[in-house]
GUGUGU-85349 format. One record per residue: residue in one letter; residue number from 1; x, y, z of N, C-alpha, C in turn. Coordinates in nm, 3 decimals, m for minus. Example, Ala and Ser with C-alpha at 12.3 -4.5 7.8 and 13.67 -1.06 7.14 Angstrom:
! residues 2
<node residuo="a" num="1" n_X="1.319" n_Y="m0.569" n_Z="0.780" ca_X="1.230" ca_Y="m0.450" ca_Z="0.780" c_X="1.320" c_Y="m0.330" c_Z="0.780"/>
<node residuo="s" num="2" n_X="1.285" n_Y="m0.225" n_Z="0.708" ca_X="1.367" ca_Y="m0.106" ca_Z="0.714" c_X="1.290" c_Y="0.003" c_Z="0.787"/>
This chain:
! residues 75
<node residuo="x" num="1" n_X="0.085" n_Y="m0.117" n_Z="0.000" ca_X="0.000" ca_Y="0.000" ca_Z="0.000" c_X="0.089" c_Y="0.123" c_Z="0.000"/>
<node residuo="x" num="2" n_X="0.051" n_Y="0.225" n_Z="m0.072" ca_X="0.129" ca_Y="0.347" ca_Z="m0.079" c_X="0.045" c_Y="0.466" c_Z="m0.032"/>
<node residuo="x" num="3" n_X="0.115" n_Y="0.569" n_Z="0.013" ca_X="0.050" ca_Y="0.693" ca_Z="0.059" c_X="0.143" c_Y="0.809" c_Z="0.027"/>
<node residuo="x" num="4" n_X="0.087" n_Y="0.928" n_Z="0.021" ca_X="0.166" ca_Y="1.047" ca_Z="m0.009" c_X="0.234" c_Y="1.106" c_Z="0.113"/>
<node residuo="x" num="5" n_X="0.178" n_Y="1.081" n_Z="0.233" ca_X="0.233" ca_Y="1.140" ca_Z="0.354" c_X="0.234" c_Y="1.038" c_Z="0.467"/>
<node residuo="x" num="6" n_X="0.308" n_Y="1.069" n_Z="0.572" ca_X="0.311" ca_Y="0.984" ca_Z="0.692" c_X="0.171" c_Y="0.970" c_Z="0.749"/>
<node residuo="x" num="7" n_X="0.098" n_Y="1.080" n_Z="0.758" ca_X="m0.035" ca_Y="1.076" ca_Z="0.817" c_X="m0.133" c_Y="0.996" c_Z="0.732"/>
<node residuo="x" num="8" n_X="m0.122" n_Y="1.005" n_Z="0.601" ca_X="m0.209" ca_Y="0.925" ca_Z="0.515" c_X="m0.178" c_Y="0.777" c_Z="0.533"/>
<node residuo="x" num="9" n_X="m0.050" n_Y="0.743" n_Z="0.540" ca_X="m0.011" ca_Y="0.602" ca_Z="0.561" c_X="m0.064" c_Y="0.551" c_Z="0.694"/>
<node residuo="x" num="10" n_X="m0.053" n_Y="0.633" n_Z="0.799" ca_X="m0.103" ca_Y="0.593" ca_Z="0.931" c_X="m0.255" c_Y="0.575" c_Z="0.928"/>
<node residuo="x" num="11" n_X="m0.325" n_Y="0.666" n_Z="0.861" ca_X="m0.471" ca_Y="0.656" ca_Z="0.852" c_X="m0.513" c_Y="0.531" c_Z="0.776"/>
<node residuo="x" num="12" n_X="m0.444" n_Y="0.499" n_Z="0.666" ca_X="m0.476" ca_Y="0.379" ca_Z="0.590" c_X="m0.454" c_Y="0.252" c_Z="0.674"/>
<node residuo="x" num="13" n_X="m0.343" n_Y="0.250" n_Z="0.748" ca_X="m0.316" ca_Y="0.136" ca_Z="0.835" c_X="m0.420" c_Y="0.121" c_Z="0.944"/>
<node residuo="x" num="14" n_X="m0.458" n_Y="0.232" n_Z="1.005" ca_X="m0.560" ca_Y="0.231" ca_Z="1.109" c_X="m0.694" c_Y="0.183" c_Z="1.054"/>
<node residuo="x" num="15" n_X="m0.728" n_Y="0.227" n_Z="0.935" ca_X="m0.853" ca_Y="0.183" ca_Z="0.872" c_X="m0.851" c_Y="0.032" c_Z="0.849"/>
<node residuo="x" num="16" n_X="m0.739" n_Y="m0.021" n_Z="0.801" ca_X="m0.729" ca_Y="m0.166" ca_Z="0.780" c_X="m0.746" c_Y="m0.242" c_Z="0.911"/>
<node residuo="x" num="17" n_X="m0.681" n_Y="m0.195" n_Z="1.016" ca_X="m0.693" ca_Y="m0.261" ca_Z="1.146" c_X="m0.837" c_Y="m0.263" c_Z="1.194"/>
<node residuo="x" num="18" n_X="m0.905" n_Y="m0.150" n_Z="1.180" ca_X="m1.044" ca_Y="m0.140" ca_Z="1.226" c_X="m1.138" c_Y="m0.223" c_Z="1.139"/>
<node residuo="x" num="19" n_X="m1.120" n_Y="m0.215" n_Z="1.008" ca_X="m1.210" ca_Y="m0.285" ca_Z="0.915" c_X="m1.203" c_Y="m0.437" c_Z="0.929"/>
<node residuo="x" num="20" n_X="m1.086" n_Y="m0.488" n_Z="0.964" ca_X="m1.067" ca_Y="m0.632" ca_Z="0.969" c_X="m1.059" c_Y="m0.688" c_Z="1.111"/>
<node residuo="x" num="21" n_X="m1.078" n_Y="m0.601" n_Z="1.210" ca_X="m1.081" ca_Y="m0.646" ca_Z="1.349" c_X="m0.954" c_Y="m0.712" c_Z="1.396"/>
<node residuo="x" num="22" n_X="m0.840" n_Y="m0.666" n_Z="1.346" ca_X="m0.711" ca_Y="m0.726" ca_Z="1.381" c_X="m0.658" c_Y="m0.680" c_Z="1.516"/>
<node residuo="x" num="23" n_X="m0.721" n_Y="m0.586" n_Z="1.578" ca_X="m0.669" ca_Y="m0.533" ca_Z="1.704" c_X="m0.783" c_Y="m0.510" c_Z="1.801"/>
<node residuo="x" num="24" n_X="m0.749" n_Y="m0.512" n_Z="1.929" ca_X="m0.847" ca_Y="m0.479" ca_Z="2.031" c_X="m0.881" c_Y="m0.331" c_Z="2.016"/>
<node residuo="x" num="25" n_X="m0.974" n_Y="m0.280" n_Z="2.095" ca_X="m1.011" ca_Y="m0.139" ca_Z="2.081" c_X="m0.888" c_Y="m0.048" c_Z="2.071"/>
<node residuo="x" num="26" n_X="m0.894" n_Y="0.043" n_Z="1.977" ca_X="m0.781" ca_Y="0.132" ca_Z="1.949" c_X="m0.813" c_Y="0.268" c_Z="2.008"/>
<node residuo="x" num="27" n_X="m0.733" n_Y="0.310" n_Z="2.106" ca_X="m0.755" ca_Y="0.438" ca_Z="2.172" c_X="m0.663" c_Y="0.546" c_Z="2.119"/>
<node residuo="x" num="28" n_X="m0.680" n_Y="0.670" n_Z="2.167" ca_X="m0.602" ca_Y="0.782" ca_Z="2.116" c_X="m0.453" c_Y="0.772" c_Z="2.146"/>
<node residuo="x" num="29" n_X="m0.414" n_Y="0.695" n_Z="2.246" ca_X="m0.271" ca_Y="0.681" ca_Z="2.278" c_X="m0.205" c_Y="0.565" c_Z="2.204"/>
<node residuo="x" num="30" n_X="m0.284" n_Y="0.492" n_Z="2.124" ca_X="m0.229" ca_Y="0.380" ca_Z="2.047" c_X="m0.122" c_Y="0.433" c_Z="1.952"/>
<node residuo="x" num="31" n_X="m0.007" n_Y="0.368" n_Z="1.952" ca_X="0.105" ca_Y="0.410" ca_Z="1.866" c_X="0.102" c_Y="0.328" c_Z="1.738"/>
<node residuo="x" num="32" n_X="0.108" n_Y="0.400" n_Z="1.627" ca_X="0.108" ca_Y="0.337" ca_Z="1.495" c_X="0.250" c_Y="0.348" c_Z="1.438"/>
<node residuo="x" num="33" n_X="0.304" n_Y="0.239" n_Z="1.391" ca_X="0.438" ca_Y="0.238" ca_Z="1.334" c_X="0.425" c_Y="0.232" c_Z="1.183"/>
<node residuo="x" num="34" n_X="0.485" n_Y="0.327" n_Z="1.115" ca_X="0.480" ca_Y="0.333" ca_Z="0.969" c_X="0.622" c_Y="0.313" c_Z="0.917"/>
<node residuo="x" num="35" n_X="0.638" n_Y="0.211" n_Z="0.833" ca_X="0.769" ca_Y="0.182" ca_Z="0.776" c_X="0.771" c_Y="0.219" c_Z="0.629"/>
<node residuo="x" num="36" n_X="0.874" n_Y="0.291" n_Z="0.592" ca_X="0.895" ca_Y="0.330" ca_Z="0.453" c_X="0.999" c_Y="0.236" c_Z="0.394"/>
<node residuo="x" num="37" n_X="0.973" n_Y="0.187" n_Z="0.273" ca_X="1.064" ca_Y="0.091" ca_Z="0.211" c_X="1.192" c_Y="0.156" c_Z="0.159"/>
<node residuo="x" num="38" n_X="1.175" n_Y="0.266" n_Z="0.088" ca_X="1.295" ca_Y="0.327" ca_Z="0.028" c_X="1.283" c_Y="0.478" c_Z="0.036"/>
<node residuo="x" num="39" n_X="1.366" n_Y="0.545" n_Z="0.103" ca_X="1.473" ca_Y="0.493" ca_Z="0.187" c_X="1.415" c_Y="0.430" c_Z="0.313"/>
<node residuo="x" num="40" n_X="1.479" n_Y="0.328" n_Z="0.362" ca_X="1.429" ca_Y="0.253" ca_Z="0.478" c_X="1.430" c_Y="0.341" c_Z="0.602"/>
<node residuo="x" num="41" n_X="1.311" n_Y="0.363" n_Z="0.658" ca_X="1.298" ca_Y="0.443" ca_Z="0.781" c_X="1.164" c_Y="0.407" c_Z="0.846"/>
<node residuo="x" num="42" n_X="1.158" n_Y="0.421" n_Z="0.976" ca_X="1.035" ca_Y="0.393" ca_Z="1.050" c_X="0.994" c_Y="0.517" c_Z="1.128"/>
<node residuo="x" num="43" n_X="0.865" n_Y="0.548" n_Z="1.124" ca_X="0.809" ca_Y="0.661" ca_Z="1.198" c_X="0.702" c_Y="0.607" c_Z="1.292"/>
<node residuo="x" num="44" n_X="0.679" n_Y="0.679" n_Z="1.402" ca_X="0.569" ca_Y="0.646" ca_Z="1.493" c_X="0.482" c_Y="0.769" c_Z="1.510"/>
<node residuo="x" num="45" n_X="0.353" n_Y="0.744" n_Z="1.514" ca_X="0.255" ca_Y="0.850" ca_Z="1.536" c_X="0.141" c_Y="0.788" c_Z="1.617"/>
<node residuo="x" num="46" n_X="0.086" n_Y="0.864" n_Z="1.710" ca_X="m0.027" ca_Y="0.813" ca_Z="1.787" c_X="m0.156" c_Y="0.846" c_Z="1.712"/>
<node residuo="x" num="47" n_X="m0.261" n_Y="0.776" n_Z="1.749" ca_X="m0.392" ca_Y="0.803" ca_Z="1.690" c_X="m0.433" c_Y="0.947" c_Z="1.721"/>
<node residuo="x" num="48" n_X="m0.404" n_Y="0.994" n_Z="1.841" ca_X="m0.437" ca_Y="1.133" ca_Z="1.879" c_X="m0.362" c_Y="1.233" c_Z="1.790"/>
<node residuo="x" num="49" n_X="m0.233" n_Y="1.210" n_Z="1.767" ca_X="m0.156" ca_Y="1.300" ca_Z="1.680" c_X="m0.214" c_Y="1.302" c_Z="1.539"/>
<node residuo="x" num="50" n_X="m0.253" n_Y="1.186" n_Z="1.491" ca_X="m0.312" ca_Y="1.175" ca_Z="1.359" c_X="m0.441" c_Y="1.256" c_Z="1.349"/>
<node residuo="x" num="51" n_X="m0.527" n_Y="1.240" n_Z="1.449" ca_X="m0.654" ca_Y="1.315" ca_Z="1.449" c_X="m0.630" c_Y="1.466" c_Z="1.462"/>
<node residuo="x" num="52" n_X="m0.540" n_Y="1.507" n_Z="1.552" ca_X="m0.513" ca_Y="1.650" ca_Z="1.570" c_X="m0.460" c_Y="1.712" c_Z="1.442"/>
<node residuo="x" num="53" n_X="m0.368" n_Y="1.642" n_Z="1.374" ca_X="m0.312" ca_Y="1.694" ca_Z="1.249" c_X="m0.422" c_Y="1.710" c_Z="1.145"/>
<node residuo="x" num="54" n_X="m0.506" n_Y="1.609" n_Z="1.131" ca_X="m0.609" ca_Y="1.614" ca_Z="1.027" c_X="m0.714" c_Y="1.722" c_Z="1.054"/>
<node residuo="x" num="55" n_X="m0.732" n_Y="1.757" n_Z="1.180" ca_X="m0.832" ca_Y="1.858" ca_Z="1.216" c_X="m0.774" c_Y="1.999" c_Z="1.229"/>
<node residuo="x" num="56" n_X="m0.643" n_Y="2.012" n_Z="1.222" ca_X="m0.581" ca_Y="2.143" ca_Z="1.235" c_X="m0.597" c_Y="2.225" c_Z="1.107"/>
<node residuo="x" num="57" n_X="m0.572" n_Y="2.354" n_Z="1.118" ca_X="m0.586" ca_Y="2.445" ca_Z="1.005" c_X="m0.476" c_Y="2.421" c_Z="0.903"/>
<node residuo="x" num="58" n_X="m0.514" n_Y="2.414" n_Z="0.778" ca_X="m0.417" ca_Y="2.396" ca_Z="0.669" c_X="m0.359" c_Y="2.531" c_Z="0.631"/>
<node residuo="x" num="59" n_X="m0.229" n_Y="2.531" n_Z="0.598" ca_X="m0.160" ca_Y="2.653" ca_Z="0.560" c_X="m0.170" c_Y="2.677" c_Z="0.409"/>
<node residuo="x" num="60" n_X="m0.174" n_Y="2.571" n_Z="0.333" ca_X="m0.180" ca_Y="2.581" ca_Z="0.187" c_X="m0.296" c_Y="2.498" c_Z="0.133"/>
<node residuo="x" num="61" n_X="m0.339" n_Y="2.526" n_Z="0.011" ca_X="m0.443" ca_Y="2.444" ca_Z="m0.050" c_X="m0.401" c_Y="2.297" c_Z="m0.062"/>
<node residuo="x" num="62" n_X="m0.274" n_Y="2.273" n_Z="m0.091" ca_X="m0.224" ca_Y="2.136" ca_Z="m0.101" c_X="m0.237" c_Y="2.063" c_Z="0.032"/>
<node residuo="x" num="63" n_X="m0.203" n_Y="2.133" n_Z="0.140" ca_X="m0.216" ca_Y="2.073" ca_Z="0.273" c_X="m0.363" c_Y="2.046" c_Z="0.306"/>
<node residuo="x" num="64" n_X="m0.453" n_Y="2.135" n_Z="0.263" ca_X="m0.596" ca_Y="2.115" ca_Z="0.286" c_X="m0.644" c_Y="1.986" c_Z="0.218"/>
<node residuo="x" num="65" n_X="m0.597" n_Y="1.961" n_Z="0.096" ca_X="m0.634" ca_Y="1.840" ca_Z="0.025" c_X="m0.583" c_Y="1.717" c_Z="0.100"/>
<node residuo="x" num="66" n_X="m0.460" n_Y="1.723" n_Z="0.149" ca_X="m0.403" ca_Y="1.610" ca_Z="0.224" c_X="m0.481" c_Y="1.583" c_Z="0.352"/>
<node residuo="x" num="67" n_X="m0.516" n_Y="1.687" n_Z="0.424" ca_X="m0.590" ca_Y="1.671" ca_Z="0.549" c_X="m0.731" c_Y="1.619" c_Z="0.522"/>
<node residuo="x" num="68" n_X="m0.794" n_Y="1.668" n_Z="0.414" ca_X="m0.927" ca_Y="1.618" ca_Z="0.378" c_X="m0.921" c_Y="1.470" c_Z="0.344"/>
<node residuo="x" num="69" n_X="m0.816" n_Y="1.429" n_Z="0.273" ca_X="m0.800" ca_Y="1.287" ca_Z="0.236" c_X="m0.788" c_Y="1.200" c_Z="0.360"/>
<node residuo="x" num="70" n_X="m0.709" n_Y="1.245" n_Z="0.457" ca_X="m0.690" ca_Y="1.168" ca_Z="0.581" c_X="m0.821" c_Y="1.162" c_Z="0.659"/>
<node residuo="x" num="71" n_X="m0.893" n_Y="1.274" n_Z="0.669" ca_X="m1.021" ca_Y="1.273" ca_Z="0.740" c_X="m1.121" c_Y="1.179" c_Z="0.674"/>
<node residuo="x" num="72" n_X="m1.120" n_Y="1.173" n_Z="0.543" ca_X="m1.208" ca_Y="1.082" ca_Z="0.470" c_X="m1.174" c_Y="0.936" c_Z="0.503"/>
<node residuo="x" num="73" n_X="m1.046" n_Y="0.905" n_Z="0.507" ca_X="m1.002" ca_Y="0.770" ca_Z="0.540" c_X="m1.045" c_Y="0.733" c_Z="0.681"/>
<node residuo="x" num="74" n_X="m1.032" n_Y="0.826" n_Z="0.774" ca_X="m1.064" ca_Y="0.799" ca_Z="0.915" c_X="m1.214" c_Y="0.791" c_Z="0.942"/>
<node residuo="x" num="75" n_X="m1.294" n_Y="0.849" n_Z="0.853" ca_X="m1.439" ca_Y="0.853" ca_Z="0.877" c_X="m1.502" c_Y="0.715" c_Z="0.874"/>
């Protein structure tokens, strides 16, 4: 699965976990680990950070589109 941003990748992963019941209840402090293949790197973001970012004010139209995409995934 691919995503344009860390937050989009985290939202897609969270949606998969919820849709397929692979995890117990997921709370705001749940840490999501996102691994990038190339260059190899791992990031962590909590569900709360993901929600706060998606709900925060966008600075540019491009950022607004990204935040809208993440909110749609999380809905």
